[in-house]
C-alpha positions in Angstrom: -16.7 5.2 53.6 -15.3 8.6 54.2 -11.9 7.3 55.2 -11.6 5.4 51.9 -12.3 8.3 49.7 -9.2 9.7 47.8 -8.2 13.2 48.7 -8.5 16.0 46.1 -5.5 16.2 43.8 -3.9 13.0 45.1 -5.2 9.9 43.2 -5.1 6.7 45.1 -3.1 3.8 43.4 -5.4 1.9 41.1 -7.5 4.9 40.3 -7.2 6.8 37.0 -7.4 10.5 37.0 -9.2 12.5 34.2 -5.8 13.8 33.0 -4.4 10.3 32.8 -7.5 9.1 31.0 -7.2 11.8 28.4 -3.5 11.1 28.0 -4.2 7.4 27.4 -6.8 8.3 24.8 -4.3 10.7 23.1 -1.6 8.1 23.0 -3.9 5.4 21.7 -3.0 6.3 18.1 0.6 5.1 18.8 -0.5 1.6 20.0 -1.5 -1.3 17.7 -4.7 -2.1 19.7 -5.3 1.5 20.8 -8.8 2.9 20.4 -8.5 6.6 19.9 -11.7 8.8 19.8 -13.4 9.0 16.4 -12.5 12.6 16.0 -8.9 11.7 16.4 -8.9 8.5 14.4 -10.9 9.8 11.4 -8.5 12.5 10.2 -5.5 10.1 10.6 -7.4 7.3 8.7 -8.4 9.9 6.1 -4.7 10.8 5.8 -3.9 7.2 4.9 -6.9 7.2 2.5 -5.7 10.3 0.7 -2.2 8.8 0.3 -3.5 5.8 -1.6 -6.8 6.9 -3.1 -5.5 8.3 -6.4 -3.1 5.4 -6.9 -5.9 3.0 -6.2 -8.2 4.3 -8.9 -5.5 5.0 -11.5 -5.3 1.4 -12.8 -9.0 1.3 -13.4 -8.9 4.7 -15.1 -6.1 3.5 -17.4 -7.9 0.2 -18.3 -11.3 1.9 -18.9 -9.6 4.5 -21.1 -7.6 1.9 -23.1 -10.6 -0.3 -23.6 -12.8 2.6 -24.6 -15.5 1.9 -22.0 -18.5 4.2 -21.7 -19.1 6.4 -18.7 -21.3 3.8 -16.9 -18.7 1.1 -16.9 -15.8 3.5 -16.2 -17.6 4.8 -13.1 -18.5 1.2 -12.1 -14.8 0.2 -12.3 -13.8 3.1 -10.1 -16.6 2.3 -7.5 -15.5 -1.3 -7.4 -11.8 -0.4 -7.0 -12.8 1.7 -3.9 -14.9 -1.0 -2.5 -12.2 -3.7 -3.0 -9.6 -1.5 -1.3 -11.9 -0.9 1.7 -12.8 -4.5 2.2 -9.2 -5.7 1.8 -8.0 -3.1 4.4 -10.8 -3.9 6.8 -9.8 -7.6 6.7 -6.2 -6.7 7.5 -7.1 -4.3 10.4 -9.5 -6.7 12.0 -8.4 -10.3 11.3 -10.9 -13.2 11.2 -9.9 -16.1 13.4 -11.1 -19.6 12.4 -9.5 -21.9 15.0 -5.7 -21.6 14.5 -6.2 -20.0 11.0 -5.8 -16.2 11.0 -7.2 -14.3 8.0 -5.7 -10.8 8.1 -2.4 -9.5 9.5 -3.7 -7.2 12.3 -0.9 -4.8 11.3 -1.4 -1.1 10.4 -1.4 -1.4 6.6 -3.6 -0.1 3.8 -4.5 -2.1 0.8 -5.6 -1.2 -2.7 -5.1 -2.0 -6.4 -1.6 -3.2 -7.0 0.5 -2.0 -10.0 2.1 -5.5 -10.2 -0.8 -6.7 -12.2 -1.3 -3.6 -14.3 0.6 -4.6 -17.5 -1.3 -7.9 -17.8 -4.6 -6.2 -16.9 -4.1 -3.7 -19.8 -3.1 -6.4 -22.2 -6.1 -8.6 -21.5 -8.7 -5.9 -21.1 -7.8 -4.3 -24.5 -7.7 -7.6 -26.4 -11.1 -8.0 -28.2 -10.8 -11.8 -28.0 -10.2 -11.8 -24.2 -11.6 -9.0 -22.1 -12.2 -8.5 -18.4 -14.0 -11.9 -17.9 -10.7 -13.7 -18.7 -8.9 -11.3 -16.3 -11.3 -11.8 -13.4 -11.4 -15.5 -13.9 -7.7 -15.9 -13.8 -7.4 -13.6 -10.8 -10.0 -15.6 -8.9 -8.4 -19.0 -9.4 -4.8 -17.8 -9.0 -5.7 -16.1 -5.7 -5.8 -19.6 -4.2 -2.1 -19.8 -4.7 -1.7 -17.0 -2.1 -3.4 -19.4 0.3 -0.5 -21.8 -0.2 2.1 -19.1 0.1 0.5 -18.0 3.4 0.7 -21.4 5.0 4.3 -22.1 3.9 5.6 -18.7 4.9 6.6 -19.6 8.4 8.8 -22.3 7.0 10.5 -20.2 4.4 10.9 -17.0 6.5 14.4 -18.0 7.5 15.3 -17.1 3.9 14.3 -13.5 4.7 16.7 -12.2 7.3 17.0 -8.4 7.8 19.6 -8.0 5.0 17.2 -9.6 2.5 14.0 -7.8 3.7 15.9 -4.6 4.0 17.2 -4.9 0.5 13.7 -5.6 -0.8 12.3 -2.6 1.0 15.0 -0.3 -0.3 14.2 -1.4 -3.8 10.4 -0.9 -3.2 11.1 2.7 -2.2 13.5 3.4 -5.0 11.3 1.8 -7.7 8.5 4.2 -6.6 10.6 7.3 -7.0 9.7 7.8 -10.7 6.0 7.5 -9.9 6.3 10.2 -7.3 8.3 12.4 -9.6 5.9 12.0 -12.5 3.0 12.9 -10.2 4.9 15.9 -8.8 5.3 17.2 -12.3 1.6 16.8 -13.0 1.2 13.1 -13.9 2.6 11.0 -16.7 0.8 11.6 -19.9 -1.1 14.6 -18.5 -1.0 17.6 -20.9 0.1 19.9 -18.0 3.0 17.7 -17.0 6.1 19.8 -16.3 4.3 23.1 -16.0 5.5 25.5 -13.3 2.3 25.4 -11.2 2.7 21.7 -10.7 6.2 22.1 -9.3 5.2 25.0 -7.1 2.1 23.3 -5.6 3.9 20.0 -5.2 6.9 21.7 -3.6 4.6 23.5 -1.2 3.2 20.2 -0.1 6.7 18.9 0.6 7.6 22.0 2.6 4.4 21.7 4.7 4.9 18.0 5.4 8.5 18.5 6.4 7.7 21.5 8.6 4.9 19.7 10.4 7.0 16.6 10.9 10.1 18.5 12.1 8.5 21.3 14.2 4.9 20.1 15.0 3.8 18.2 18.0 1.1 15.7 18.7 -1.6 15.6 16.0 0.2 18.2 13.9 3.2 15.9 13.5 1.0 12.7 13.2 -1.2 14.2 10.5 1.7 15.9 8.6 0.9 14.2 5.3 -2.8 15.1 5.6 -2.1 18.7 6.4 0.3 18.9 3.4 -2.3 17.4 1.1 -5.0 19.7 2.4 -2.9 22.8 2.0 -1.8 21.8 -1.5 -5.4 21.0 -2.5 -6.7 24.4 -1.2 -4.0 26.3 -3.1 -4.7 24.3 -6.3 -8.5 24.9 -6.0 -8.1 28.6 -5.3 -5.7 29.0 -8.3 -8.1 27.1 -10.6 -6.2 23.9 -11.0 -8.9 21.5 -9.6 -11.5 20.0 -12.0 -14.8 19.6 -10.2 -16.7 18.2 -13.2 -16.5 14.6 -11.9 -18.4 15.7 -8.7 -21.3 17.4 -10.6 -21.9 14.4 -12.9 -21.7 11.7 -10.3 -24.7 10.2 -8.5 -25.2 10.5 -4.7 -25.9 6.8 -4.3 -25.3 3.7 -6.4 -24.7 0.0 -5.6 -21.6 -1.6 -7.2 -23.0 -4.4 -9.4 -21.1 -7.8 -9.2 -20.1 -9.8 -12.2 -21.0 -6.9 -14.5 -18.7 -7.7 -17.5 -20.2 -10.5 -19.4 -21.9 -8.9 -22.3 -24.5 -11.7 -22.4 -21.8 -14.4 -21.9 -20.1 -15.7 -18.7 -18.7 -13.0 -16.4 -15.8 -15.2 -15.4 -13.7 -17.1 -18.0 -10.9 -19.5 -17.0 -7.9 -19.8 -19.3 -5.0 -21.9 -17.9 -2.3 -19.8 -19.5 -3.5 -16.6 -17.8 -4.1 -18.4 -14.5 -0.4 -19.4 -14.5 0.7 -15.8 -15.2 -1.4 -14.6 -12.3 0.0 -17.3 -10.0 3.5 -15.9 -10.6 2.3 -12.3 -10.2 0.6 -13.3 -6.8 4.0 -14.5 -5.6 5.5 -11.1 -6.5 2.7 -9.5 -4.7 3.3 -11.6 -1.6 7.0 -10.6 -1.6 6.0 -6.9 -1.8 3.4 -7.4 1.0 6.1 -8.9 3.3 8.2 -5.8 2.6 5.4 -3.4 3.4 4.3 -5.3 6.5 7.9 -5.2 7.7 8.0 -1.4 7.1 4.9 -0.9 9.2 6.0 -3.3 12.0 9.6 -2.0 12.2 8.8 1.6 11.6 5.6 1.9 13.7 5.9 -0.8 16.3 9.7 -1.1 16.6 9.8 -4.8 16.0 9.8 -7.4 13.2 6.4 -8.8 12.1 5.4 -12.1 13.6 5.0 -15.2 11.4 1.3 -15.4 12.1 0.9 -11.7 11.1 2.7 -12.2 7.8 0.8 -15.4 7.0 -2.5 -13.9 8.0 -1.8 -10.8 5.9 -1.1 -12.8 2.7 -4.1 -15.1 3.5 -6.4 -12.1 4.1 -5.3 -10.6 0.8 -6.1 -13.9 -1.0 -9.7 -13.7 0.2 -9.8 -10.0 -0.6 -8.7 -10.8 -4.2 -11.4 -13.5 -4.5 -14.0 -10.9 -3.4 -12.5 -8.4 -5.8 -12.8 -10.8 -8.7 -16.5 -11.1 -8.2 -17.0 -7.3 -7.7 -15.1 -6.2 -10.9 -12.0 -5.1 -9.0 -8.4 -5.9 -9.9 -6.1 -7.7 -7.4 -5.2 -5.8 -4.3 -1.9 -5.4 -2.4 -0.4 -3.4 0.3 0.5 0.3 -0.3 4.1 1.2 0.4 3.3 4.9 0.9 0.8 4.1 3.6 3.4 1.9 5.4 5.8 4.8 5.0 3.4 7.1 6.7 3.2 4.6 9.7 7.0 4.6 9.8 7.2 8.4 9.7 4.4 9.3 12.1 4.5 6.2 14.4 0.6 6.2 14.2 0.0 2.4 14.2 -3.5 2.0 15.7 -5.5 -0.6 13.8 -8.6 1.5 14.5 -7.1 4.4 12.5 -6.7 2.0 9.5 -10.3 0.8 10.2 -11.8 4.2 9.9 -9.9 4.7 6.6 -11.3 1.4 5.3 -14.8 2.2 6.3 -14.6 5.6 4.6 -13.5 3.8 1.4 -16.5 1.4 1.6 -18.9 4.3 2.2 -17.3 6.1 -0.8 -17.9 3.1 -3.0 -21.7 3.5 -2.5 -21.5 7.3 -3.0 -20.0 8.0 -6.4 -20.2 11.8 -5.7 -17.9 11.4 -2.7 -15.5 9.2 -4.7 -15.6 11.9 -7.4 -14.6 14.5 -4.8 -11.6 12.5 -3.7 -10.6 11.9 -7.3 -10.2 15.6 -7.9 -7.0 15.8 -5.9 -4.4 17.0 -8.5 -1.5 14.7 -9.3 1.0 17.4 -8.2 -0.4 17.3 -4.7 -0.2 13.5 -4.5 3.3 13.7 -5.9 4.5 16.1 -3.2 3.2 13.8 -0.5 4.6 10.6 -2.1 8.1 12.2 -2.5 8.3 12.3 1.3 6.7 9.0 1.9 8.7 7.0 -0.6 11.9 8.4 0.7 10.9 7.2 4.2 10.3 3.7 2.8 13.7 3.5 1.2 15.3 4.8 4.5 13.3 2.2 6.5 14.8 -0.5 4.4 18.3 1.0 4.7 17.9 1.0 8.5 17.3 -2.8 8.3 20.4 -3.2 6.0 22.4 -1.2 8.5 21.6 -3.8 11.2 23.9 -6.1 9.2 26.7 -3.7 10.1 27.6 -3.3 6.4 30.0 -6.3 6.3 31.5 -7.3 3.0 28.9 -10.0 2.7 25.9 -7.7 3.4 27.2 -5.1 1.0 27.5 -7.7 -1.8 24.0 -8.9 -1.2 22.4 -5.5 -1.1 24.5 -3.9 -3.8 24.3 -6.6 -6.4 20.6 -7.2 -5.8 19.5 -3.6 -6.1 21.8 -2.9 -9.0 20.7 -5.9 -11.0 17.0 -5.6 -10.2 16.6 -1.8 -10.6 19.1 -1.7 -13.5 17.2 -4.1 -15.6 13.8 -2.5 -14.8 15.3 0.9 -15.8 16.6 -0.7 -19.1 13.8 -3.2 -19.7 14.4 -3.1 -23.5 17.4 -5.3 -22.8 14.9 -8.2 -22.4 13.2 -7.7 -25.8 14.8 -11.0 -27.1 13.9 -13.2 -24.2 10.1 -13.3 -24.5 7.2 -11.2 -23.3 6.6 -13.1 -20.0 10.2 -12.7 -18.9 10.1 -9.0 -19.7 6.9 -8.6 -17.8 8.2 -10.4 -14.7 11.7 -8.8 -14.6 11.3 -5.7 -16.6 8.1 -4.2 -15.4 8.8 -4.7 -11.7 12.2 -4.8 -10.1 11.0 -6.4 -6.9 11.0 -10.0 -7.9 14.5 -9.9 -9.4 15.8 -8.0 -6.4 14.2 -10.5 -4.0 15.4 -13.6 -5.9 19.0 -12.3 -6.2 19.1 -11.3 -2.5 17.7 -14.7 -1.4 20.2 -16.7 -3.5 23.2 -14.6 -2.5 22.2 -14.9 1.2 22.1 -18.7 0.9 25.3 -19.1 -1.2 27.7 -16.6 0.4 29.4 -17.9 3.6 28.9 -16.1 6.9 31.7 -14.9 9.1 31.3 -14.6 12.8 30.7 -10.9 12.4 27.7 -11.7 10.1 26.3 -14.2 12.5 26.6 -11.8 15.4 24.9 -9.0 13.3 22.1 -11.3 12.2 21.4 -12.4 15.8 21.4 -8.9 17.0 19.0 -7.7 14.3 16.6 -10.6 15.0 
């Protein structure tokens, strides 16, 4: 026995020293299946949560305000939005396997309420003849279309080479720039928008994030966005720019009530014309999710996402949207800023995302905690998203660069982005072609960018240089 014992300071092959064990635990945050300690995973998951939390509840706040809802239903909508985001993210982080069917991507992505559906949600919710039951009914039925998209995705993925997905990701990042800028200035429609304190606090957040990313090491670099948000929040609170009234009026515990919007009638109403609109919007949502999953995979894992990951991600979101329809939550989708954090920090552990998802679910049952998170000023969120959205656009550009900027690739990328973003910036040019066309192509640039890039990629002939570049990128 004594002869087999390892000598001090000289580990025998096959044995793991305490130092190696600690190093493995520390590096777990950079591995997809890594299981970092809770004290390491929680702040990084919380960082992801903070990056998406305000954006997740804003659609509900806008709808509740536009529909003149009382405080009970307004609070309930916010609770349900947090619950829906937590459940949707948890499905993605820990997929459900039913034989060969995979529900959830298993990629490091965060989900929440998507702005793709916001225009139609506002239109339906504020119409006295329609209301939320029509919205949730159409959302529930149309979510089944995402199941179809998930199963055909492996067969149509050939239409999404790096030049196409890269172009879409660039447009996702650029299309979010105005959102980040408005938040940095204090929030669109906010009475304080443009005031000096917003620019100063938001600018401080940017400086802190850049400094931590460029000069920090280990957890400081990985949690750069969280550190920037915390510093900005503390400064805003100390200088009197944080409103704590939502915390004082909120309950400690309350269960989100399903099917709450019926007013004595059915809580779900199914109208074919709105179901059709939602089916088209779900396709847009799927395209955006493919882009965000690609950002997380290429930026965090250094590879393209697998077919089963993309299909599972869209299928998982379809089930999450069905759940959301029952629990008074709008449709969910992936958050570009969270994928940008993965690309920037390389923290890609599914367990980190899982802790963020569980925190959201707990917050859904604790309105006071949700109220605390909702006090983060817009300028703080804006400072963080300025950095994150820029990283999304650059991640897409890195994919476009793999096509070696041939004449063909520059035509695909340039025309698609110019046409899609140009029309979305000048959406009044579509006033004479009907409301639906304006909603699909004017409110969001993603679908027009994607369609243009796909068509040009099919139509334009490939030179040998294009074929070599595509093969190298794949």
